[in-house]
Residue frames as a rotation matrix with the C-alpha (Angstrom) as fourth column:
MET 1
-0.534 -0.101 0.840 5.27
-0.012 0.994 0.112 29.73
-0.846 0.050 -0.531 -18.04
LYS 2
0.534 0.810 0.243 2.60
0.316 0.076 -0.946 30.63
-0.784 0.582 -0.215 -20.58
ILE 3
0.629 -0.386 -0.674 5.14
-0.704 -0.652 -0.283 32.66
-0.330 0.653 -0.682 -22.58
LEU 4
-0.462 -0.848 0.260 7.59
-0.687 0.527 0.499 29.71
-0.561 0.052 -0.827 -22.49
SER 5
-0.167 0.494 0.853 4.88
0.312 0.847 -0.429 27.36
-0.935 0.194 -0.296 -23.76
ILE 6
0.830 0.482 -0.282 4.10
-0.052 -0.436 -0.899 29.71
-0.555 0.760 -0.337 -26.65
ILE 7
0.191 -0.863 -0.467 7.82
-0.931 -0.310 0.193 29.89
-0.312 0.398 -0.863 -27.56
ILE 8
-0.576 -0.403 0.711 8.14
-0.289 0.914 0.283 26.09
-0.764 -0.042 -0.644 -27.50
LEU 9
0.272 0.780 0.564 5.06
0.425 0.429 -0.797 25.69
-0.864 0.456 -0.214 -29.71
ASN 10
0.825 0.016 -0.565 6.35
-0.403 -0.683 -0.609 28.31
-0.396 0.730 -0.557 -32.16
LEU 11
-0.176 -0.972 -0.157 9.69
-0.920 0.105 0.378 26.50
-0.351 0.211 -0.912 -32.36
GLY 12
0.383 0.411 -0.827 7.88
-0.736 0.676 -0.005 23.29
0.558 0.611 0.562 -33.19
ILE 13
-0.732 -0.681 0.014 9.32
-0.524 0.550 -0.651 21.45
0.435 -0.484 -0.759 -30.18
ASN 14
0.379 0.839 -0.391 7.24
-0.355 0.522 0.776 18.46
0.855 -0.155 0.495 -29.12
THR 15
-0.160 -0.475 0.865 7.87
-0.964 -0.114 -0.241 18.10
0.213 -0.872 -0.440 -25.38
ASN 16
0.663 0.480 0.575 6.28
-0.607 0.794 0.038 14.63
-0.438 -0.374 0.817 -25.36
ASN 17
0.940 -0.326 0.102 8.91
0.320 0.737 -0.595 13.41
0.119 0.592 0.797 -27.80
MET 18
0.715 -0.684 0.144 11.91
-0.693 -0.720 0.027 15.28
0.085 -0.119 -0.989 -26.36
PHE 19
-0.264 -0.821 0.506 13.63
-0.821 0.467 0.330 12.03
-0.507 -0.328 -0.797 -25.45
ASP 20
0.814 0.580 -0.027 12.40
-0.481 0.647 -0.592 9.86
-0.326 0.495 0.805 -28.30
LYS 21
0.727 -0.516 0.453 14.57
0.525 0.843 0.116 7.37
-0.442 0.153 0.884 -30.18
ASN 22
0.639 -0.513 0.573 16.38
0.349 -0.471 -0.811 10.14
0.686 0.718 -0.122 -32.06
TYR 23
0.519 -0.432 0.738 17.69
-0.725 -0.680 0.111 11.67
0.453 -0.593 -0.666 -28.85
LYS 24
0.754 -0.257 0.604 18.62
-0.253 0.736 0.628 8.25
-0.606 -0.627 0.490 -27.52
LEU 25
0.724 -0.477 0.497 20.51
0.689 0.474 -0.548 7.59
0.026 0.740 0.672 -30.74
PHE 26
0.577 -0.484 0.658 22.17
-0.096 -0.840 -0.534 10.98
0.811 0.245 -0.531 -30.46
LEU 27
0.669 -0.293 0.683 23.20
-0.738 -0.146 0.659 10.26
-0.094 -0.945 -0.314 -26.86
ILE 28
0.768 -0.378 0.517 24.72
0.282 0.924 0.257 6.90
-0.575 -0.052 0.817 -27.85
LEU 29
0.665 -0.502 0.553 26.63
0.564 -0.148 -0.812 8.60
0.490 0.852 0.185 -30.68
CYS 30
0.576 -0.417 0.703 28.04
-0.521 -0.850 -0.077 11.22
0.630 -0.322 -0.707 -28.28
VAL 31
0.722 -0.273 0.636 29.07
-0.518 0.396 0.758 8.63
-0.459 -0.877 0.144 -25.69
ILE 32
0.737 -0.443 0.511 30.82
0.589 0.791 -0.164 6.47
-0.332 0.422 0.844 -28.28
ALA 33
0.610 -0.509 0.608 32.60
0.280 -0.580 -0.765 9.49
0.742 0.636 -0.211 -29.80
PHE 34
0.590 -0.364 0.721 33.77
-0.752 -0.573 0.326 10.58
0.294 -0.735 -0.611 -26.34
LEU 35
0.787 -0.234 0.571 34.83
-0.198 0.781 0.593 7.06
-0.584 -0.580 0.568 -25.32
PHE 36
0.653 -0.538 0.532 36.90
0.748 0.569 -0.342 6.37
-0.119 0.622 0.774 -28.42
SER 37
0.654 -0.451 0.607 38.42
-0.112 -0.852 -0.511 9.86
0.748 0.266 -0.608 -28.33
GLU 38
0.613 -0.399 0.682 39.79
-0.771 -0.111 0.627 9.00
-0.174 -0.910 -0.376 -24.88
ILE 39
0.716 -0.334 0.613 41.01
0.259 0.942 0.211 5.61
-0.649 0.008 0.761 -26.11
SER 40
0.746 -0.417 0.519 42.69
0.502 -0.160 -0.850 7.33
0.438 0.894 0.090 -29.06
ILE 41
0.618 -0.508 0.599 44.51
-0.614 -0.789 -0.035 9.73
0.491 -0.346 -0.800 -26.72
ALA 42
0.592 -0.368 0.717 45.71
-0.533 0.489 0.691 6.77
-0.605 -0.791 0.094 -24.64
ILE 43
0.773 -0.268 0.575 46.85
0.510 0.802 -0.311 4.64
-0.378 0.533 0.757 -27.62
LEU 44
0.543 -0.537 0.645 48.81
0.528 -0.379 -0.760 7.47
0.653 0.753 0.078 -29.25
ASP 45
0.087 -0.491 -0.867 49.98
0.964 -0.177 0.197 8.93
-0.250 -0.853 0.458 -25.93
ILE 46
0.306 0.145 0.941 48.96
0.651 -0.753 -0.095 12.36
0.695 0.642 -0.324 -27.17
ASN 47
0.996 0.084 -0.008 49.52
0.060 -0.647 0.760 14.01
0.059 -0.758 -0.649 -23.80
GLN 48
0.359 -0.933 -0.003 53.17
0.494 0.188 0.849 12.96
-0.792 -0.306 0.529 -23.90
LEU 49
-0.087 -0.344 0.935 53.50
0.987 -0.154 0.035 14.30
0.132 0.926 0.353 -27.46
ILE 50
0.714 0.407 0.569 52.08
0.326 -0.913 0.244 17.63
0.619 0.011 -0.785 -26.33
TYR 51
0.894 -0.412 -0.177 54.47
0.082 -0.237 0.968 17.69
-0.441 -0.880 -0.178 -23.38
ASN 52
0.088 -0.913 0.399 57.44
0.807 0.301 0.508 16.90
-0.584 0.277 0.763 -25.64
ASP 53
0.141 0.039 0.989 56.50
0.833 -0.545 -0.097 19.73
0.535 0.838 -0.109 -28.01
LEU 54
0.878 0.305 0.368 56.27
0.082 -0.855 0.512 22.20
0.471 -0.420 -0.776 -25.15
ILE 55
0.771 -0.556 -0.312 59.49
0.493 0.211 0.844 21.20
-0.403 -0.804 0.437 -23.36
TYR 56
-0.007 -0.837 0.547 61.83
0.988 -0.091 -0.126 22.72
0.156 0.539 0.828 -25.97
GLY 57
-0.518 -0.376 0.768 63.07
0.397 -0.901 -0.174 26.17
0.758 0.215 0.616 -24.93
LEU 58
0.270 0.666 0.695 60.86
-0.457 -0.547 0.701 26.46
0.847 -0.507 0.157 -21.85
SER 59
-0.692 -0.457 0.560 61.33
-0.691 0.194 -0.696 25.85
0.209 -0.868 -0.450 -18.16
GLU 60
-0.837 0.347 -0.423 59.72
0.350 0.934 0.074 22.81
0.420 -0.086 -0.903 -16.61
ASP 61
-0.622 0.626 -0.471 57.39
0.388 -0.276 -0.879 24.96
-0.680 -0.729 -0.071 -14.50
ARG 62
-0.438 0.432 -0.788 56.21
-0.698 -0.716 -0.005 26.86
-0.567 0.548 0.615 -17.57
VAL 63
-0.772 0.117 -0.625 55.72
-0.415 0.652 0.635 23.62
0.482 0.749 -0.455 -19.48
ASN 64
-0.805 0.482 -0.346 53.61
0.593 0.659 -0.463 22.18
0.005 -0.578 -0.816 -16.66
GLU 65
-0.485 0.619 -0.618 51.55
-0.026 -0.716 -0.697 25.35
-0.874 -0.322 0.364 -16.62
LEU 66
-0.458 0.263 -0.849 50.97
-0.874 -0.309 0.376 25.27
-0.163 0.914 0.372 -20.39
PHE 67
-0.884 0.095 -0.457 50.29
-0.058 0.949 0.309 21.53
0.464 0.300 -0.834 -20.29
ALA 68
-0.697 0.658 -0.284 47.59
0.507 0.173 -0.844 22.06
-0.507 -0.733 -0.454 -17.65
GLU 69
-0.301 0.568 -0.766 46.01
-0.520 -0.771 -0.367 24.72
-0.799 0.288 0.527 -19.86
THR 70
-0.674 -0.008 -0.738 46.14
-0.699 0.331 0.635 22.36
0.239 0.944 -0.229 -22.84
ARG 71
-0.902 0.348 -0.257 44.37
0.399 0.899 -0.183 19.64
0.167 -0.268 -0.949 -20.87
LYS 72
-0.498 0.738 -0.455 41.73
0.129 -0.456 -0.881 22.18
-0.857 -0.497 0.132 -19.89
TRP 73
-0.334 0.327 -0.884 41.11
-0.870 -0.469 0.155 22.90
-0.363 0.821 0.441 -23.57
GLN 74
-0.892 0.012 -0.451 40.81
-0.198 0.887 0.416 19.17
0.405 0.461 -0.789 -24.22
TYR 75
-0.727 0.653 -0.213 38.02
0.565 0.391 -0.727 18.94
-0.391 -0.648 -0.653 -21.66
ILE 76
-0.272 0.613 -0.742 36.27
-0.398 -0.773 -0.494 21.91
-0.876 0.161 0.454 -23.27
GLY 77
-0.666 -0.055 -0.744 36.55
-0.737 0.199 0.646 20.02
0.112 0.979 -0.173 -26.55
TYR 78
-0.919 0.349 -0.182 34.66
0.368 0.926 -0.081 17.10
0.141 -0.141 -0.980 -25.02
ILE 79
-0.393 0.800 -0.454 31.89
0.271 -0.371 -0.888 19.47
-0.879 -0.472 -0.071 -23.96
LEU 80
-0.300 0.216 -0.929 31.71
-0.748 -0.658 0.088 20.71
-0.593 0.721 0.359 -27.54
ILE 81
-0.988 -0.141 0.067 31.33
-0.076 0.811 0.581 17.19
-0.136 0.568 -0.811 -29.00
PRO 82
-0.366 0.918 0.154 27.55
0.770 0.391 -0.504 16.98
-0.523 -0.066 -0.850 -28.34
LEU 83
0.200 0.443 -0.874 26.99
-0.043 -0.887 -0.460 20.53
-0.979 0.129 -0.159 -29.56
LEU 84
-0.480 -0.489 -0.728 28.96
-0.728 -0.242 0.642 20.06
-0.490 0.838 -0.240 -32.78
LEU 85
-0.961 0.162 0.226 27.34
0.237 0.900 0.364 16.69
-0.144 0.404 -0.903 -33.50
TYR 86
-0.117 0.976 -0.182 23.90
0.633 -0.068 -0.771 18.16
-0.765 -0.206 -0.610 -32.86
LEU 87
0.155 0.119 -0.981 24.54
-0.426 -0.888 -0.175 21.09
-0.892 0.444 -0.087 -35.19
LYS 88
-0.749 -0.547 -0.374 26.13
-0.571 0.245 0.784 18.92
-0.337 0.800 -0.496 -37.90
THR 89
-0.851 0.424 0.311 23.44
0.472 0.877 0.094 16.24
-0.232 0.227 -0.946 -37.98
ASN 90
0.107 0.935 -0.337 20.58
0.538 -0.339 -0.771 18.75
-0.836 -0.099 -0.540 -37.89
LEU 91
-0.087 -0.219 -0.972 22.21
-0.588 -0.776 0.228 20.84
-0.804 0.591 -0.061 -40.61
ILE 92
-0.941 -0.296 -0.165 22.58
-0.311 0.563 0.766 17.82
-0.134 0.772 -0.622 -42.88
ALA 93
-0.517 0.836 0.182 19.00
0.725 0.541 -0.425 16.75
-0.454 -0.088 -0.887 -42.10
GLY 94
0.215 0.573 -0.791 17.87
0.046 -0.815 -0.578 20.24
-0.975 0.088 -0.202 -43.11
ILE 95
-0.468 -0.483 -0.740 19.87
-0.725 -0.268 0.634 20.02
-0.505 0.834 -0.225 -46.33
LEU 96
-0.974 0.149 0.171 18.31
0.208 0.889 0.408 16.64
-0.091 0.432 -0.897 -47.15
SER 97
-0.154 0.965 -0.214 14.91
0.579 -0.088 -0.810 18.10
-0.800 -0.249 -0.545 -46.37
LEU 98
0.055 0.067 -0.996 15.56
-0.566 -0.820 -0.086 20.72
-0.822 0.569 -0.007 -49.05
GLY 99
-0.843 -0.454 -0.290 16.63
-0.501 0.462 0.732 17.92
-0.198 0.762 -0.616 -51.39
THR 100
-0.694 0.659 0.290 13.42
0.615 0.752 -0.237 15.95
-0.374 0.013 -0.927 -50.87
PHE 101
0.155 0.748 -0.645 11.45
0.157 -0.663 -0.732 19.14
-0.975 0.012 -0.220 -51.54
LEU 102
-0.291 -0.368 -0.883 13.31
-0.756 -0.477 0.448 19.73
-0.586 0.798 -0.139 -54.80
PHE 103
-0.960 -0.082 -0.268 12.45
-0.232 0.769 0.596 16.18
0.157 0.634 -0.757 -55.93
ASN 104
-0.196 0.976 0.089 8.83
-0.831 -0.214 0.514 16.60
0.521 0.027 0.853 -54.82
ARG 105
-0.160 0.080 -0.984 9.17
0.339 0.941 0.021 13.95
0.927 -0.330 -0.178 -52.12
LYS 106
0.356 0.357 0.864 7.96
-0.660 -0.559 0.503 14.10
0.662 -0.749 0.036 -48.54
VAL 107
0.004 -0.368 -0.930 9.90
0.595 0.748 -0.293 12.80
0.804 -0.552 0.222 -45.54
ALA 108
0.927 0.374 -0.023 9.29
0.223 -0.503 0.835 14.05
0.301 -0.779 -0.549 -41.99
TYR 109
0.383 -0.824 0.417 12.20
-0.620 -0.564 -0.546 16.05
0.685 -0.050 -0.727 -40.55
ARG 110
0.364 -0.215 0.906 12.44
-0.839 0.348 0.419 13.74
-0.405 -0.913 -0.054 -37.53
LYS 111
0.871 -0.030 0.491 12.86
0.188 0.943 -0.275 10.81
-0.454 0.332 0.827 -39.92
LEU 112
0.741 -0.637 0.212 15.57
0.062 -0.249 -0.966 12.66
0.669 0.729 -0.145 -41.84
TRP 113
0.266 -0.646 0.715 17.43
-0.915 -0.402 -0.022 13.41
0.302 -0.649 -0.699 -38.62
ASN 114
0.609 0.025 0.793 17.14
-0.430 0.850 0.303 9.73
-0.666 -0.526 0.529 -37.69
ILE 115
0.938 -0.256 0.232 18.66
0.336 0.519 -0.786 8.80
0.081 0.816 0.573 -41.06
VAL 116
0.480 -0.787 0.387 21.56
-0.344 -0.575 -0.742 11.22
0.807 0.223 -0.547 -40.60
LEU 117
0.344 -0.322 0.882 22.21
-0.929 0.023 0.370 10.02
-0.139 -0.947 -0.291 -37.03
LYS 118
0.807 -0.011 0.590 22.40
-0.008 1.000 0.030 6.40
-0.590 -0.029 0.807 -38.18
ALA 119
0.819 -0.510 0.263 24.74
0.358 0.096 -0.929 7.30
0.448 0.855 0.261 -41.04
GLU 120
0.566 -0.605 0.559 26.95
-0.666 -0.736 -0.122 9.34
0.485 -0.304 -0.820 -38.69
PHE 121
0.750 -0.267 0.605 28.01
-0.344 0.624 0.702 6.15
-0.564 -0.735 0.376 -36.91
ILE 122
0.851 -0.472 0.230 30.15
0.465 0.475 -0.747 5.40
0.243 0.743 0.624 -39.98
PHE 123
0.390 -0.728 0.564 32.55
-0.236 -0.671 -0.703 8.15
0.890 0.141 -0.433 -38.94
VAL 124
0.753 -0.129 0.645 32.93
-0.628 0.150 0.764 6.53
-0.196 -0.980 0.032 -35.52
PHE 125
0.861 -0.435 0.262 35.03
0.472 0.876 -0.098 3.91
-0.187 0.208 0.960 -37.31
VAL 126
0.481 -0.710 0.514 37.47
0.134 -0.520 -0.844 6.67
0.867 0.474 -0.155 -38.25
ILE 127
0.430 -0.266 0.863 38.04
-0.840 -0.467 0.275 7.40
0.330 -0.843 -0.424 -34.55
ILE 128
0.810 -0.073 0.582 38.64
-0.261 0.843 0.470 3.68
-0.525 -0.532 0.664 -33.98
ILE 129
0.806 -0.449 0.386 40.84
0.592 0.605 -0.533 2.91
0.006 0.658 0.753 -37.00
LYS 130
0.731 -0.505 0.459 42.96
-0.143 -0.771 -0.621 6.07
0.667 0.389 -0.636 -37.08
PRO 131
0.453 -0.619 0.641 44.91
-0.888 -0.248 0.388 5.62
-0.081 -0.745 -0.662 -33.78
ILE 132
0.633 -0.194 0.750 45.41
-0.015 0.965 0.262 1.89
-0.774 -0.177 0.607 -34.38
PHE 133
0.833 -0.301 0.465 46.78
0.529 0.182 -0.829 2.48
0.165 0.936 0.310 -37.89
ILE 134
0.637 -0.607 0.475 49.08
-0.453 -0.793 -0.407 5.31
0.624 0.044 -0.780 -36.78
HIS 135
0.562 -0.386 0.731 50.34
-0.732 0.178 0.657 3.37
-0.384 -0.905 -0.183 -33.76
PHE 136
0.478 -0.315 0.820 51.33
0.161 0.949 0.271 0.30
-0.863 0.002 0.505 -35.79
PHE 137
0.453 -0.208 0.867 52.18
0.874 0.296 -0.386 1.67
-0.176 0.932 0.316 -39.24
VAL 138
0.712 -0.244 0.658 53.47
0.100 -0.893 -0.439 5.24
0.695 0.378 -0.612 -38.77
PRO 139
0.203 -0.715 -0.669 56.90
0.953 0.300 -0.030 5.20
0.222 -0.632 0.743 -37.07
ASP 140
-0.681 -0.558 -0.474 57.93
0.689 -0.707 -0.158 8.24
-0.247 -0.434 0.866 -35.02
TYR 141
0.024 0.786 0.618 54.57
0.782 -0.400 0.478 9.93
0.623 0.472 -0.624 -35.47
SER 142
-0.941 -0.292 -0.170 54.04
0.337 -0.784 -0.522 13.48
0.019 -0.548 0.836 -34.26
LEU 143
-0.301 0.860 -0.412 51.06
0.265 -0.340 -0.902 15.71
-0.916 -0.381 -0.126 -33.49
THR 144
-0.310 0.119 -0.943 51.22
-0.789 -0.586 0.185 16.96
-0.531 0.801 0.276 -37.07
ASN 145
-0.935 -0.053 -0.350 51.03
-0.250 0.799 0.547 13.39
0.251 0.599 -0.760 -38.42
ILE 146
-0.708 0.696 -0.120 47.99
0.605 0.510 -0.611 12.73
-0.364 -0.506 -0.782 -36.25
GLN 147
-0.177 0.650 -0.739 46.22
-0.117 -0.759 -0.640 15.91
-0.977 -0.027 0.210 -37.36
ILE 148
-0.367 -0.050 -0.929 46.84
-0.880 -0.305 0.364 15.36
-0.301 0.951 0.068 -41.07
PHE 149
-0.982 -0.146 -0.117 46.36
-0.180 0.914 0.364 11.61
0.054 0.378 -0.924 -41.36
TYR 150
-0.013 0.992 0.129 42.92
-0.890 0.047 -0.454 10.34
-0.456 -0.121 0.882 -42.38
PRO 151
-0.563 -0.300 0.770 42.57
-0.115 0.951 0.286 6.58
-0.818 0.072 -0.571 -42.93
LEU 152
-0.286 0.397 0.872 41.55
0.805 0.593 -0.006 5.28
-0.520 0.700 -0.489 -46.36
SER 153
0.660 0.441 -0.609 41.65
0.087 -0.849 -0.521 8.76
-0.746 0.291 -0.599 -47.86
LEU 154
0.855 -0.353 0.380 43.28
0.391 -0.044 -0.919 10.07
0.341 0.935 0.101 -51.02
LEU 155
0.600 -0.644 0.475 45.69
-0.707 -0.704 -0.064 12.02
0.375 -0.297 -0.878 -48.82
SER 156
0.464 -0.410 0.785 46.83
-0.531 0.580 0.617 8.83
-0.709 -0.703 0.051 -47.05
ILE 157
0.720 -0.171 0.673 47.60
0.546 0.737 -0.398 7.33
-0.428 0.654 0.624 -50.47
LEU 158
0.705 -0.410 0.578 49.33
0.360 -0.496 -0.790 10.31
0.611 0.765 -0.203 -52.06
GLY 159
-0.068 -0.715 -0.696 51.02
0.998 -0.044 -0.051 11.55
0.006 -0.698 0.716 -48.88
SER 160
0.852 0.443 -0.279 51.27
0.481 -0.873 0.081 15.13
-0.207 -0.203 -0.957 -47.64
GLU 161
-0.093 -0.966 -0.240 54.90
0.566 -0.249 0.786 15.74
-0.819 -0.063 0.570 -48.63
ASN 162
-0.926 -0.377 0.012 55.36
0.251 -0.595 0.763 18.72
-0.281 0.710 0.646 -50.95
LEU 163
-0.251 0.921 0.299 51.63
0.809 0.029 0.587 19.39
0.532 0.389 -0.752 -50.71
ASP 164
-0.698 0.035 0.716 50.31
-0.204 -0.967 -0.151 22.86
0.687 -0.251 0.682 -49.86
PRO 165
-0.956 0.290 -0.035 48.37
0.111 0.250 -0.962 22.93
-0.270 -0.924 -0.271 -46.55
TRP 166
-0.385 0.864 -0.324 45.25
-0.729 -0.500 -0.468 24.36
-0.567 0.056 0.822 -48.23
PHE 167
-0.091 0.304 -0.948 45.07
-0.869 0.442 0.224 21.32
0.487 0.844 0.224 -50.52
GLN 168
-0.935 -0.346 -0.080 45.27
-0.258 0.816 -0.517 18.71
0.244 -0.463 -0.852 -47.75
TYR 169
-0.569 0.758 0.319 41.70
-0.440 0.047 -0.897 18.97
-0.694 -0.651 0.307 -46.50
PRO 170
0.293 0.737 -0.609 39.93
-0.940 0.107 -0.323 18.14
-0.173 0.668 0.724 -49.82
LEU 171
-0.234 -0.446 -0.864 42.16
-0.581 0.777 -0.243 15.08
0.780 0.445 -0.441 -50.16
GLN 172
-0.963 -0.008 0.268 41.14
-0.243 0.453 -0.858 14.06
-0.115 -0.891 -0.439 -46.63
VAL 173
-0.197 0.980 0.008 37.46
-0.726 -0.141 -0.673 14.41
-0.659 -0.139 0.739 -47.52
ILE 174
0.328 0.241 -0.913 37.84
-0.852 0.493 -0.176 12.08
0.408 0.836 0.367 -50.50
ASN 175
-0.735 -0.560 0.383 37.83
-0.678 0.635 -0.370 8.84
-0.036 -0.531 -0.846 -48.52
VAL 176
-0.774 0.393 -0.496 36.09
0.152 0.876 0.458 5.48
0.614 0.279 -0.738 -48.27
PHE 177
-0.683 0.520 -0.514 34.10
0.643 0.093 -0.760 6.49
-0.347 -0.849 -0.398 -45.18
GLU 178
-0.560 0.464 -0.687 32.60
-0.427 -0.872 -0.241 9.50
-0.710 0.159 0.686 -46.97
LEU 179
-0.708 0.269 -0.653 31.62
-0.582 0.302 0.755 7.28
0.401 0.914 -0.057 -49.90
VAL 180
-0.729 0.431 -0.532 29.95
0.541 0.838 -0.062 4.76
0.419 -0.333 -0.844 -47.58
TYR 181
-0.700 0.447 -0.556 28.22
0.258 -0.568 -0.782 7.67
-0.666 -0.691 0.282 -45.81
TRP 182
-0.602 0.460 -0.652 26.64
-0.773 -0.540 0.333 8.76
-0.199 0.705 0.681 -49.10
ILE 183
-0.683 0.302 -0.665 25.53
-0.195 0.802 0.565 5.19
0.704 0.515 -0.489 -49.85
VAL 184
-0.732 0.398 -0.553 23.97
0.681 0.454 -0.575 4.73
0.022 -0.798 -0.603 -46.40
LEU 185
-0.656 0.504 -0.561 22.16
-0.197 -0.832 -0.518 8.08
-0.728 -0.229 0.646 -46.60
ALA 186
-0.572 0.411 -0.710 20.80
-0.802 -0.099 0.589 7.14
0.172 0.906 0.386 -50.03
PHE 187
-0.738 0.258 -0.623 19.77
0.171 0.965 0.197 3.63
0.653 0.039 -0.757 -48.91
LEU 188
-0.710 0.460 -0.533 17.95
0.615 0.036 -0.788 4.89
-0.343 -0.887 -0.308 -45.80
LEU 189
-0.624 0.489 -0.610 16.26
-0.527 -0.840 -0.134 7.63
-0.577 0.237 0.781 -47.84
ASP 190
-0.632 0.369 -0.682 15.02
-0.538 0.424 0.728 5.07
0.557 0.827 -0.069 -50.36
LYS 191
-0.736 0.330 -0.591 13.74
0.559 0.789 -0.255 2.99
0.382 -0.518 -0.765 -47.47
ALA 192
-0.684 0.470 -0.559 11.93
0.247 -0.571 -0.783 5.99
-0.687 -0.673 0.275 -45.96
LEU 193
-0.492 0.458 -0.740 10.46
-0.787 -0.597 0.153 6.88
-0.372 0.658 0.654 -49.36
LYS 194
0.087 0.442 0.893 9.54
-0.032 0.897 -0.441 3.22
-0.996 0.010 0.092 -49.99
ALA 195
0.179 -0.115 -0.977 11.09
-0.911 -0.394 -0.120 3.68
-0.371 0.912 -0.176 -53.42
GLU 196
0.507 0.061 0.860 10.86
0.099 0.987 -0.128 0.66
-0.856 0.150 0.495 -55.69
LYS 197
0.493 -0.303 0.815 12.19
0.870 0.150 -0.470 2.22
0.020 0.941 0.338 -58.90
GLY 198
0.659 -0.218 0.720 14.73
0.246 -0.842 -0.480 4.84
0.711 0.493 -0.501 -59.81
ASN 199
0.134 -0.617 -0.776 16.54
0.986 0.162 0.041 4.93
0.101 -0.770 0.630 -56.47
PRO 200
0.600 0.165 0.783 15.82
0.286 -0.958 -0.018 8.64
0.747 0.235 -0.622 -55.82
GLY 201
0.891 -0.226 -0.393 17.82
0.378 -0.108 0.920 8.53
-0.250 -0.968 -0.011 -52.59
ILE 202
-0.055 -0.995 0.079 21.23
0.862 -0.007 0.506 8.87
-0.503 0.096 0.859 -54.25
LYS 203
-0.149 0.078 0.986 19.88
0.756 -0.633 0.164 11.65
0.637 0.770 0.036 -56.50
ILE 204
0.834 0.514 0.199 18.58
0.238 -0.662 0.711 13.57
0.497 -0.545 -0.675 -53.48
VAL 205
0.637 -0.678 -0.367 21.89
0.514 0.018 0.858 13.15
-0.575 -0.735 0.360 -51.63
ALA 206
-0.261 -0.795 0.548 23.92
0.947 -0.101 0.304 14.19
-0.186 0.598 0.779 -54.68
ALA 207
-0.038 0.339 0.940 21.72
0.626 -0.726 0.287 17.23
0.779 0.599 -0.184 -55.38
SER 208
0.827 0.412 0.381 21.59
-0.031 -0.644 0.764 18.52
0.561 -0.644 -0.520 -51.79
TYR 209
0.840 -0.541 -0.038 24.36
0.147 0.160 0.976 17.16
-0.522 -0.826 0.214 -49.57
GLY 210
0.297 -0.753 0.588 26.85
0.951 0.289 -0.110 17.09
-0.087 0.592 0.801 -52.48
PRO 211
0.236 -0.190 0.953 26.83
0.415 -0.867 -0.276 20.85
0.878 0.461 -0.126 -53.21
ALA 212
0.916 0.133 0.378 26.75
-0.268 -0.500 0.824 21.64
0.298 -0.856 -0.422 -49.47
LEU 213
0.702 -0.709 0.062 29.84
0.476 0.532 0.700 19.49
-0.530 -0.462 0.711 -48.91
LEU 214
0.151 -0.634 0.758 31.59
0.934 -0.159 -0.319 21.15
0.323 0.757 0.568 -51.85
ILE 215
0.540 0.115 0.834 30.86
0.001 -0.991 0.136 24.62
0.842 -0.073 -0.535 -50.45
TRP 216
0.975 -0.169 0.142 32.19
-0.139 0.024 0.990 23.53
-0.171 -0.985 0.000 -47.05
VAL 217
0.456 -0.850 0.265 35.41
0.804 0.521 0.287 22.11
-0.382 0.081 0.921 -48.53
VAL 218
0.135 -0.369 0.919 36.03
0.711 -0.610 -0.350 25.21
0.690 0.701 0.180 -50.65
SER 219
0.793 0.218 0.569 35.43
-0.190 -0.799 0.571 27.42
0.579 -0.561 -0.592 -47.59
ILE 220
0.851 -0.523 0.042 37.98
0.166 0.343 0.925 25.46
-0.498 -0.780 0.379 -45.55
MET 221
0.216 -0.781 0.586 40.47
0.976 0.186 -0.113 25.66
-0.020 0.596 0.803 -48.42
PHE 222
0.338 -0.010 0.941 39.98
0.348 -0.928 -0.135 29.41
0.875 0.373 -0.310 -48.68
PHE 223
0.950 0.054 0.309 40.35
-0.262 -0.405 0.876 29.86
0.172 -0.913 -0.370 -44.91
THR 224
0.660 -0.742 0.119 43.50
0.516 0.563 0.646 27.72
-0.546 -0.364 0.754 -44.80
LEU 225
0.189 -0.564 0.804 45.00
0.911 -0.204 -0.357 29.59
0.365 0.800 0.476 -47.76
ASN 226
0.520 0.112 0.847 44.47
0.049 -0.994 0.101 32.93
0.853 -0.011 -0.522 -46.03
ILE 227
0.908 -0.175 0.380 46.03
-0.410 -0.198 0.890 31.95
-0.081 -0.964 -0.252 -42.71
SER 228
0.678 -0.685 0.268 48.96
0.626 0.729 0.278 29.97
-0.385 -0.021 0.923 -44.14
């Protein structure tokens, strides 16, 4: 127990604040993401689409077997939602922390994580809007349509026809939700910094999160190009 206590102290984990408002906010975010993911599956009847894709050229028994395995992977995906959200939000909080350091500003890490968690709720609207838009405005949609489509993005405007797969992701990233995400991060940073002049929040976001996002997009493009 003494060794465990030393490890916890070295990691900087405050056991008294383990379930503070940040973790409550994180839990709410996970529950909402899970809930609307299930609603999305129901609205778009994704399970039926998967079944239809598998039925061609296979026996019904084999299809049922593969379908059961697919559903198992879906459940594993739900387990991964909290982990991925935790890693993403903490990574972005760390990047913003570096940004505040570069601009000689001080914001506690817990406050930065709180800012990122609040801003992350913007992307919940994507989970809500995407299935509704596809259901009503995309006739004869398929699993591919669902995977590629991103509401209010440059890709949704230009379309994916005659577009190389490696170029689709950056056009997905250029969207209204991402823009609002930047604005909210900057606004909350300014509020945390109590900035009255200069609006350093947007500068910090642009100088830290901006390059990190660019590196991520280029990495995905490179990966997609190599497997396509």
